TORKOL-4160 file (C-alpha; in steps of 0.2 Angstrom, whole numbers, padded with zeros to 4 digits, m for minus):
356
<pt num="1" X="0127" Y="m0027" Z="m0049"/>
<pt num="2" X="0113" Y="m0018" Z="m0040"/>
<pt num="3" X="0124" Y="m0002" Z="m0038"/>
<pt num="4" X="0128" Y="m0002" Z="m0057"/>
<pt num="5" X="0109" Y="m0004" Z="m0061"/>
<pt num="6" X="0104" Y="0010" Z="m0050"/>
<pt num="7" X="0118" Y="0021" Z="m0057"/>
<pt num="8" X="0113" Y="0016" Z="m0075"/>
<pt num="9" X="0094" Y="0021" Z="m0071"/>
<pt num="10" X="0100" Y="0037" Z="m0064"/>
<pt num="11" X="0110" Y="0042" Z="m0079"/>
<pt num="12" X="0096" Y="0036" Z="m0090"/>
<pt num="13" X="0084" Y="0048" Z="m0081"/>
<pt num="14" X="0097" Y="0062" Z="m0082"/>
<pt num="15" X="0098" Y="0060" Z="m0101"/>
<pt num="16" X="0080" Y="0058" Z="m0104"/>
<pt num="17" X="0074" Y="0073" Z="m0094"/>
<pt num="18" X="0088" Y="0084" Z="m0100"/>
<pt num="19" X="0083" Y="0080" Z="m0118"/>
<pt num="20" X="0065" Y="0084" Z="m0113"/>
<pt num="21" X="0069" Y="0101" Z="m0106"/>
<pt num="22" X="0084" Y="0107" Z="m0116"/>
<pt num="23" X="0079" Y="0124" Z="m0124"/>
<pt num="24" X="0080" Y="0127" Z="m0143"/>
<pt num="25" X="0088" Y="0143" Z="m0149"/>
<pt num="26" X="0073" Y="0154" Z="m0148"/>
<pt num="27" X="0070" Y="0148" Z="m0130"/>
<pt num="28" X="0088" Y="0151" Z="m0125"/>
<pt num="29" X="0086" Y="0169" Z="m0130"/>
<pt num="30" X="0070" Y="0172" Z="m0121"/>
<pt num="31" X="0076" Y="0162" Z="m0106"/>
<pt num="32" X="0092" Y="0173" Z="m0105"/>
<pt num="33" X="0081" Y="0189" Z="m0106"/>
<pt num="34" X="0069" Y="0182" Z="m0092"/>
<pt num="35" X="0083" Y="0178" Z="m0080"/>
<pt num="36" X="0092" Y="0195" Z="m0084"/>
<pt num="37" X="0076" Y="0204" Z="m0079"/>
<pt num="38" X="0077" Y="0198" Z="m0061"/>
<pt num="39" X="0084" Y="0213" Z="m0052"/>
<pt num="40" X="0089" Y="0212" Z="m0034"/>
<pt num="41" X="0081" Y="0229" Z="m0029"/>
<pt num="42" X="0064" Y="0221" Z="m0033"/>
<pt num="43" X="0068" Y="0203" Z="m0029"/>
<pt num="44" X="0074" Y="0204" Z="m0011"/>
<pt num="45" X="0057" Y="0203" Z="m0003"/>
<pt num="46" X="0054" Y="0187" Z="m0013"/>
<pt num="47" X="0071" Y="0180" Z="m0007"/>
<pt num="48" X="0067" Y="0185" Z="0011"/>
<pt num="49" X="0050" Y="0176" Z="0011"/>
<pt num="50" X="0057" Y="0161" Z="0002"/>
<pt num="51" X="0071" Y="0159" Z="0014"/>
<pt num="52" X="0059" Y="0161" Z="0029"/>
<pt num="53" X="0047" Y="0147" Z="0022"/>
<pt num="54" X="0062" Y="0136" Z="0017"/>
<pt num="55" X="0068" Y="0137" Z="0036"/>
<pt num="56" X="0050" Y="0132" Z="0041"/>
<pt num="57" X="0050" Y="0118" Z="0028"/>
<pt num="58" X="0067" Y="0112" Z="0033"/>
<pt num="59" X="0063" Y="0111" Z="0052"/>
<pt num="60" X="0046" Y="0102" Z="0048"/>
<pt num="61" X="0055" Y="0089" Z="0037"/>
<pt num="62" X="0069" Y="0086" Z="0050"/>
<pt num="63" X="0059" Y="0087" Z="0066"/>
<pt num="64" X="0045" Y="0075" Z="0061"/>
<pt num="65" X="0057" Y="0061" Z="0061"/>
<pt num="66" X="0059" Y="0060" Z="0080"/>
<pt num="67" X="0040" Y="0055" Z="0080"/>
<pt num="68" X="0044" Y="0040" Z="0069"/>
<pt num="69" X="0059" Y="0035" Z="0080"/>
<pt num="70" X="0050" Y="0037" Z="0097"/>
<pt num="71" X="0040" Y="0021" Z="0096"/>
<pt num="72" X="0057" Y="0012" Z="0094"/>
<pt num="73" X="0063" Y="0020" Z="0111"/>
<pt num="74" X="0075" Y="0031" Z="0101"/>
<pt num="75" X="0077" Y="0049" Z="0105"/>
<pt num="76" X="0090" Y="0063" Z="0099"/>
<pt num="77" X="0092" Y="0081" Z="0106"/>
<pt num="78" X="0088" Y="0094" Z="0093"/>
<pt num="79" X="0106" Y="0098" Z="0088"/>
<pt num="80" X="0111" Y="0080" Z="0082"/>
<pt num="81" X="0093" Y="0077" Z="0075"/>
<pt num="82" X="0094" Y="0093" Z="0064"/>
<pt num="83" X="0113" Y="0090" Z="0059"/>
<pt num="84" X="0110" Y="0072" Z="0054"/>
<pt num="85" X="0094" Y="0076" Z="0045"/>
<pt num="86" X="0102" Y="0091" Z="0035"/>
<pt num="87" X="0117" Y="0080" Z="0030"/>
<pt num="88" X="0105" Y="0066" Z="0025"/>
<pt num="89" X="0094" Y="0078" Z="0015"/>
<pt num="90" X="0109" Y="0084" Z="0005"/>
<pt num="91" X="0114" Y="0066" Z="0002"/>
<pt num="92" X="0096" Y="0062" Z="m0005"/>
<pt num="93" X="0098" Y="0076" Z="m0017"/>
<pt num="94" X="0116" Y="0073" Z="m0022"/>
<pt num="95" X="0117" Y="0054" Z="m0024"/>
<pt num="96" X="0109" Y="0045" Z="m0038"/>
<pt num="97" X="0095" Y="0032" Z="m0038"/>
<pt num="98" X="0089" Y="0037" Z="m0020"/>
<pt num="99" X="0105" Y="0030" Z="m0012"/>
<pt num="100" X="0105" Y="0045" Z="m0001"/>
<pt num="101" X="0091" Y="0038" Z="0009"/>
<pt num="102" X="0103" Y="0026" Z="0017"/>
<pt num="103" X="0113" Y="0040" Z="0025"/>
<pt num="104" X="0102" Y="0046" Z="0039"/>
<pt num="105" X="0099" Y="0028" Z="0046"/>
<pt num="106" X="0118" Y="0025" Z="0045"/>
<pt num="107" X="0122" Y="0041" Z="0054"/>
<pt num="108" X="0109" Y="0039" Z="0068"/>
<pt num="109" X="0112" Y="0021" Z="0073"/>
<pt num="110" X="0125" Y="0024" Z="0086"/>
<pt num="111" X="0118" Y="0040" Z="0093"/>
<pt num="112" X="0100" Y="0033" Z="0095"/>
<pt num="113" X="0105" Y="0016" Z="0100"/>
<pt num="114" X="0095" Y="0007" Z="0087"/>
<pt num="115" X="0099" Y="m0004" Z="0072"/>
<pt num="116" X="0102" Y="0004" Z="0055"/>
<pt num="117" X="0088" Y="m0008" Z="0048"/>
<pt num="118" X="0075" Y="m0001" Z="0061"/>
<pt num="119" X="0080" Y="0017" Z="0057"/>
<pt num="120" X="0078" Y="0013" Z="0038"/>
<pt num="121" X="0061" Y="0006" Z="0042"/>
<pt num="122" X="0056" Y="0023" Z="0049"/>
<pt num="123" X="0063" Y="0031" Z="0033"/>
<pt num="124" X="0052" Y="0019" Z="0023"/>
<pt num="125" X="0037" Y="0025" Z="0032"/>
<pt num="126" X="0042" Y="0043" Z="0029"/>
<pt num="127" X="0043" Y="0041" Z="0011"/>
<pt num="128" X="0027" Y="0031" Z="0009"/>
<pt num="129" X="0017" Y="0044" Z="0019"/>
<pt num="130" X="0025" Y="0058" Z="0009"/>
<pt num="131" X="0020" Y="0050" Z="m0007"/>
<pt num="132" X="0003" Y="0047" Z="m0001"/>
<pt num="133" X="0001" Y="0066" Z="0004"/>
<pt num="134" X="0007" Y="0073" Z="m0012"/>
<pt num="135" X="m0002" Y="0060" Z="m0023"/>
<pt num="136" X="m0018" Y="0066" Z="m0014"/>
<pt num="137" X="m0014" Y="0084" Z="m0018"/>
<pt num="138" X="m0011" Y="0078" Z="m0036"/>
<pt num="139" X="m0027" Y="0068" Z="m0037"/>
<pt num="140" X="m0037" Y="0082" Z="m0030"/>
<pt num="141" X="m0030" Y="0095" Z="m0042"/>
<pt num="142" X="m0032" Y="0084" Z="m0057"/>
<pt num="143" X="m0050" Y="0080" Z="m0052"/>
<pt num="144" X="m0054" Y="0098" Z="m0051"/>
<pt num="145" X="m0046" Y="0101" Z="m0068"/>
<pt num="146" X="m0053" Y="0086" Z="m0078"/>
<pt num="147" X="m0063" Y="0090" Z="m0093"/>
<pt num="148" X="m0063" Y="0090" Z="m0112"/>
<pt num="149" X="m0048" Y="0101" Z="m0112"/>
<pt num="150" X="m0038" Y="0092" Z="m0099"/>
<pt num="151" X="m0022" Y="0083" Z="m0105"/>
<pt num="152" X="m0024" Y="0064" Z="m0108"/>
<pt num="153" X="m0010" Y="0060" Z="m0096"/>
<pt num="154" X="m0017" Y="0069" Z="m0081"/>
<pt num="155" X="m0030" Y="0057" Z="m0074"/>
<pt num="156" X="m0020" Y="0041" Z="m0077"/>
<pt num="157" X="m0005" Y="0049" Z="m0068"/>
<pt num="158" X="m0016" Y="0054" Z="m0054"/>
<pt num="159" X="m0024" Y="0037" Z="m0052"/>
<pt num="160" X="m0007" Y="0028" Z="m0054"/>
<pt num="161" X="0002" Y="0039" Z="m0041"/>
<pt num="162" X="m0012" Y="0037" Z="m0028"/>
<pt num="163" X="m0014" Y="0018" Z="m0031"/>
<pt num="164" X="0005" Y="0015" Z="m0029"/>
<pt num="165" X="0006" Y="0024" Z="m0012"/>
<pt num="166" X="m0010" Y="0017" Z="m0006"/>
<pt num="167" X="m0004" Y="0000" Z="m0010"/>
<pt num="168" X="0013" Y="0004" Z="m0002"/>
<pt num="169" X="0005" Y="0009" Z="0014"/>
<pt num="170" X="m0006" Y="m0007" Z="0014"/>
<pt num="171" X="0010" Y="m0017" Z="0012"/>
<pt num="172" X="0019" Y="m0008" Z="0027"/>
<pt num="173" X="0003" Y="m0012" Z="0038"/>
<pt num="174" X="0002" Y="m0030" Z="0033"/>
<pt num="175" X="0021" Y="m0032" Z="0036"/>
<pt num="176" X="0019" Y="m0024" Z="0053"/>
<pt num="177" X="0004" Y="m0035" Z="0058"/>
<pt num="178" X="0012" Y="m0051" Z="0051"/>
<pt num="179" X="0031" Y="m0049" Z="0050"/>
<pt num="180" X="0036" Y="m0067" Z="0050"/>
<pt num="181" X="0024" Y="m0072" Z="0036"/>
<pt num="182" X="0029" Y="m0056" Z="0026"/>
<pt num="183" X="0048" Y="m0061" Z="0028"/>
<pt num="184" X="0045" Y="m0079" Z="0023"/>
<pt num="185" X="0035" Y="m0073" Z="0008"/>
<pt num="186" X="0048" Y="m0061" Z="0003"/>
<pt num="187" X="0063" Y="m0073" Z="0004"/>
<pt num="188" X="0054" Y="m0086" Z="m0005"/>
<pt num="189" X="0049" Y="m0074" Z="m0019"/>
<pt num="190" X="0067" Y="m0070" Z="m0022"/>
<pt num="191" X="0073" Y="m0088" Z="m0021"/>
<pt num="192" X="0085" Y="m0085" Z="m0006"/>
<pt num="193" X="0076" Y="m0098" Z="0005"/>
<pt num="194" X="0081" Y="m0112" Z="m0007"/>
<pt num="195" X="0097" Y="m0105" Z="m0015"/>
<pt num="196" X="0106" Y="m0097" Z="m0001"/>
<pt num="197" X="0098" Y="m0103" Z="0016"/>
<pt num="198" X="0112" Y="m0095" Z="0027"/>
<pt num="199" X="0110" Y="m0078" Z="0018"/>
<pt num="200" X="0092" Y="m0080" Z="0020"/>
<pt num="201" X="0093" Y="m0083" Z="0039"/>
<pt num="202" X="0104" Y="m0067" Z="0040"/>
<pt num="203" X="0092" Y="m0057" Z="0030"/>
<pt num="204" X="0077" Y="m0063" Z="0040"/>
<pt num="205" X="0084" Y="m0054" Z="0055"/>
<pt num="206" X="0088" Y="m0038" Z="0046"/>
<pt num="207" X="0071" Y="m0038" Z="0038"/>
<pt num="208" X="0063" Y="m0041" Z="0055"/>
<pt num="209" X="0072" Y="m0025" Z="0062"/>
<pt num="210" X="0067" Y="m0016" Z="0046"/>
<pt num="211" X="0048" Y="m0020" Z="0049"/>
<pt num="212" X="0050" Y="m0015" Z="0068"/>
<pt num="213" X="0054" Y="0002" Z="0060"/>
<pt num="214" X="0036" Y="0004" Z="0054"/>
<pt num="215" X="0030" Y="0004" Z="0072"/>
<pt num="216" X="0024" Y="0022" Z="0072"/>
<pt num="217" X="0010" Y="0017" Z="0060"/>
<pt num="218" X="0001" Y="0009" Z="0074"/>
<pt num="219" X="0007" Y="0022" Z="0088"/>
<pt num="220" X="m0007" Y="0035" Z="0088"/>
<pt num="221" X="0001" Y="0049" Z="0097"/>
<pt num="222" X="0017" Y="0048" Z="0087"/>
<pt num="223" X="0008" Y="0046" Z="0070"/>
<pt num="224" X="m0003" Y="0062" Z="0073"/>
<pt num="225" X="0012" Y="0072" Z="0078"/>
<pt num="226" X="0021" Y="0066" Z="0062"/>
<pt num="227" X="0007" Y="0070" Z="0051"/>
<pt num="228" X="0005" Y="0087" Z="0058"/>
<pt num="229" X="0024" Y="0091" Z="0055"/>
<pt num="230" X="0022" Y="0083" Z="0038"/>
<pt num="231" X="0008" Y="0094" Z="0033"/>
<pt num="232" X="0018" Y="0109" Z="0039"/>
<pt num="233" X="0033" Y="0104" Z="0029"/>
<pt num="234" X="0023" Y="0102" Z="0013"/>
<pt num="235" X="0012" Y="0117" Z="0015"/>
<pt num="236" X="0028" Y="0128" Z="0018"/>
<pt num="237" X="0036" Y="0119" Z="0003"/>
<pt num="238" X="0021" Y="0124" Z="m0008"/>
<pt num="239" X="0020" Y="0142" Z="m0002"/>
<pt num="240" X="0039" Y="0144" Z="m0005"/>
<pt num="241" X="0036" Y="0138" Z="m0023"/>
<pt num="242" X="0022" Y="0151" Z="m0025"/>
<pt num="243" X="0032" Y="0165" Z="m0018"/>
<pt num="244" X="0047" Y="0161" Z="m0029"/>
<pt num="245" X="0036" Y="0160" Z="m0045"/>
<pt num="246" X="0028" Y="0178" Z="m0043"/>
<pt num="247" X="0042" Y="0188" Z="m0051"/>
<pt num="248" X="0041" Y="0176" Z="m0067"/>
<pt num="249" X="0024" Y="0169" Z="m0068"/>
<pt num="250" X="0006" Y="0172" Z="m0063"/>
<pt num="251" X="0003" Y="0156" Z="m0053"/>
<pt num="252" X="m0010" Y="0153" Z="m0039"/>
<pt num="253" X="m0007" Y="0145" Z="m0022"/>
<pt num="254" X="m0017" Y="0130" Z="m0028"/>
<pt num="255" X="m0007" Y="0129" Z="m0044"/>
<pt num="256" X="0009" Y="0130" Z="m0034"/>
<pt num="257" X="0004" Y="0116" Z="m0022"/>
<pt num="258" X="m0001" Y="0105" Z="m0037"/>
<pt num="259" X="0016" Y="0109" Z="m0046"/>
<pt num="260" X="0025" Y="0105" Z="m0030"/>
<pt num="261" X="0016" Y="0088" Z="m0028"/>
<pt num="262" X="0019" Y="0083" Z="m0046"/>
<pt num="263" X="0037" Y="0086" Z="m0044"/>
<pt num="264" X="0037" Y="0077" Z="m0028"/>
<pt num="265" X="0029" Y="0062" Z="m0036"/>
<pt num="266" X="0041" Y="0063" Z="m0051"/>
<pt num="267" X="0056" Y="0062" Z="m0040"/>
<pt num="268" X="0051" Y="0046" Z="m0032"/>
<pt num="269" X="0057" Y="0038" Z="m0048"/>
<pt num="270" X="0076" Y="0034" Z="m0049"/>
<pt num="271" X="0083" Y="0051" Z="m0047"/>
<pt num="272" X="0096" Y="0059" Z="m0059"/>
<pt num="273" X="0111" Y="0066" Z="m0050"/>
<pt num="274" X="0106" Y="0082" Z="m0041"/>
<pt num="275" X="0089" Y="0080" Z="m0049"/>
<pt num="276" X="0096" Y="0089" Z="m0064"/>
<pt num="277" X="0083" Y="0089" Z="m0079"/>
<pt num="278" X="0071" Y="0078" Z="m0069"/>
<pt num="279" X="0066" Y="0093" Z="m0057"/>
<pt num="280" X="0064" Y="0105" Z="m0072"/>
<pt num="281" X="0054" Y="0092" Z="m0082"/>
<pt num="282" X="0041" Y="0089" Z="m0069"/>
<pt num="283" X="0040" Y="0107" Z="m0064"/>
<pt num="284" X="0035" Y="0111" Z="m0082"/>
<pt num="285" X="0023" Y="0097" Z="m0082"/>
<pt num="286" X="0014" Y="0104" Z="m0066"/>
<pt num="287" X="0014" Y="0122" Z="m0072"/>
<pt num="288" X="0006" Y="0116" Z="m0089"/>
<pt num="289" X="m0009" Y="0111" Z="m0079"/>
<pt num="290" X="m0012" Y="0129" Z="m0073"/>
<pt num="291" X="m0003" Y="0140" Z="m0086"/>
<pt num="292" X="m0009" Y="0130" Z="m0101"/>
<pt num="293" X="0000" Y="0118" Z="m0113"/>
<pt num="294" X="0011" Y="0132" Z="m0120"/>
<pt num="295" X="0022" Y="0130" Z="m0104"/>
<pt num="296" X="0028" Y="0114" Z="m0112"/>
<pt num="297" X="0030" Y="0121" Z="m0130"/>
<pt num="298" X="0048" Y="0126" Z="m0135"/>
<pt num="299" X="0049" Y="0143" Z="m0143"/>
<pt num="300" X="0034" Y="0151" Z="m0134"/>
<pt num="301" X="0037" Y="0165" Z="m0122"/>
<pt num="302" X="0027" Y="0156" Z="m0108"/>
<pt num="303" X="0039" Y="0141" Z="m0110"/>
<pt num="304" X="0054" Y="0152" Z="m0108"/>
<pt num="305" X="0047" Y="0160" Z="m0092"/>
<pt num="306" X="0041" Y="0143" Z="m0085"/>
<pt num="307" X="0058" Y="0135" Z="m0089"/>
<pt num="308" X="0067" Y="0151" Z="m0081"/>
<pt num="309" X="0056" Y="0148" Z="m0065"/>
<pt num="310" X="0060" Y="0129" Z="m0065"/>
<pt num="311" X="0079" Y="0133" Z="m0066"/>
<pt num="312" X="0078" Y="0146" Z="m0052"/>
<pt num="313" X="0068" Y="0135" Z="m0041"/>
<pt num="314" X="0079" Y="0120" Z="m0043"/>
<pt num="315" X="0095" Y="0131" Z="m0040"/>
<pt num="316" X="0087" Y="0138" Z="m0025"/>
<pt num="317" X="0083" Y="0121" Z="m0018"/>
<pt num="318" X="0101" Y="0114" Z="m0022"/>
<pt num="319" X="0108" Y="0130" Z="m0014"/>
<pt num="320" X="0098" Y="0128" Z="0002"/>
<pt num="321" X="0102" Y="0110" Z="0005"/>
<pt num="322" X="0121" Y="0113" Z="0001"/>
<pt num="323" X="0122" Y="0126" Z="0014"/>
<pt num="324" X="0112" Y="0116" Z="0027"/>
<pt num="325" X="0122" Y="0100" Z="0023"/>
<pt num="326" X="0138" Y="0110" Z="0025"/>
<pt num="327" X="0132" Y="0117" Z="0042"/>
<pt num="328" X="0127" Y="0099" Z="0047"/>
<pt num="329" X="0144" Y="0093" Z="0043"/>
<pt num="330" X="0152" Y="0107" Z="0052"/>
<pt num="331" X="0144" Y="0102" Z="0069"/>
<pt num="332" X="0152" Y="0090" Z="0081"/>
<pt num="333" X="0137" Y="0078" Z="0078"/>
<pt num="334" X="0142" Y="0072" Z="0060"/>
<pt num="335" X="0159" Y="0067" Z="0054"/>
<pt num="336" X="0165" Y="0063" Z="0036"/>
<pt num="337" X="0171" Y="0046" Z="0043"/>
<pt num="338" X="0153" Y="0043" Z="0049"/>
<pt num="339" X="0146" Y="0049" Z="0032"/>
<pt num="340" X="0157" Y="0037" Z="0023"/>
<pt num="341" X="0152" Y="0022" Z="0034"/>
<pt num="342" X="0133" Y="0027" Z="0032"/>
<pt num="343" X="0133" Y="0020" Z="0014"/>
<pt num="344" X="0134" Y="0002" Z="0022"/>
<pt num="345" X="0118" Y="0001" Z="0031"/>
<pt num="346" X="0106" Y="m0007" Z="0019"/>
<pt num="347" X="0098" Y="m0023" Z="0025"/>
<pt num="348" X="0111" Y="m0037" Z="0021"/>
<pt num="349" X="0126" Y="m0027" Z="0025"/>
<pt num="350" X="0137" Y="m0031" Z="0040"/>
<pt num="351" X="0136" Y="m0014" Z="0049"/>
<pt num="352" X="0118" Y="m0014" Z="0055"/>
<pt num="353" X="0120" Y="m0015" Z="0074"/>
<pt num="354" X="0120" Y="0001" Z="0084"/>
<pt num="355" X="0138" Y="m0001" Z="0090"/>
<pt num="356" X="0146" Y="m0005" Z="0074"/>
């Protein structure tokens, strides 16, 4: 039932966002012209810079995880960590409704000697901190742009994004400080304490392990290192977007960082398969803040250029993670059998222990 709901939400997001960005006839002609105007002889420096920044981005995104695992006594050599992370990132992109987030915990539990629930807890910290960082970017950008001409959705979106992730971080800290009370409250809230006491007892142990995965939040050295790598990751991400935009759009570095952040906030929603439509819709929304509302208006030359960039950017991201995921799968540290088993790691499954 839960899987069916997640898939339904994912397909609904796909339909909605594809409808929002689908070009009309005038835009299709202008879009084809913009894409055909990209010539390799002038584009290769952009591609080289983009690939270099993508490599930095990928390393930062993968390497920072070790600092969330360290307080749990878990450690992985560079090779397995990068391979598992690369496959996990591909799964996050490819699978609907954020189901790919379960892959890294499933792949790491045997090699790192920790439960999948604890590993999933580190992923929760990662997601919340990422959300807080990009929502701060969005809030700062929107605050700087506010005024009579600003779109009506801008500040409510900024406040909502920041509020959600501040609240999420607060919840993680409360759970870490009072795990037993949090677990009792959660199980009572969903009625399991009364309706299914045996299942409730099983879930309590899994949730205890999940909360243990939040430990880095109170481990100063690990958290500082994680935040440093996180800032490197997001900065490289924003610069890569800026570099890629230059052949098509006149976009500032600040505009690129704000667009990246709005896309990042947008894809925290139940994601469409491959982020198709969703990635483009939020890219256009971010660009409209700096290029003007015409970036959203079908039939305008600016909209065609902005949509061309959104398509190129999405294709570049998909291509990068496909290649890195394939490289990860080709290493001795990740197998297809482990990848299939990794989907069974959610709290409440029977494959949580390190040795299973």
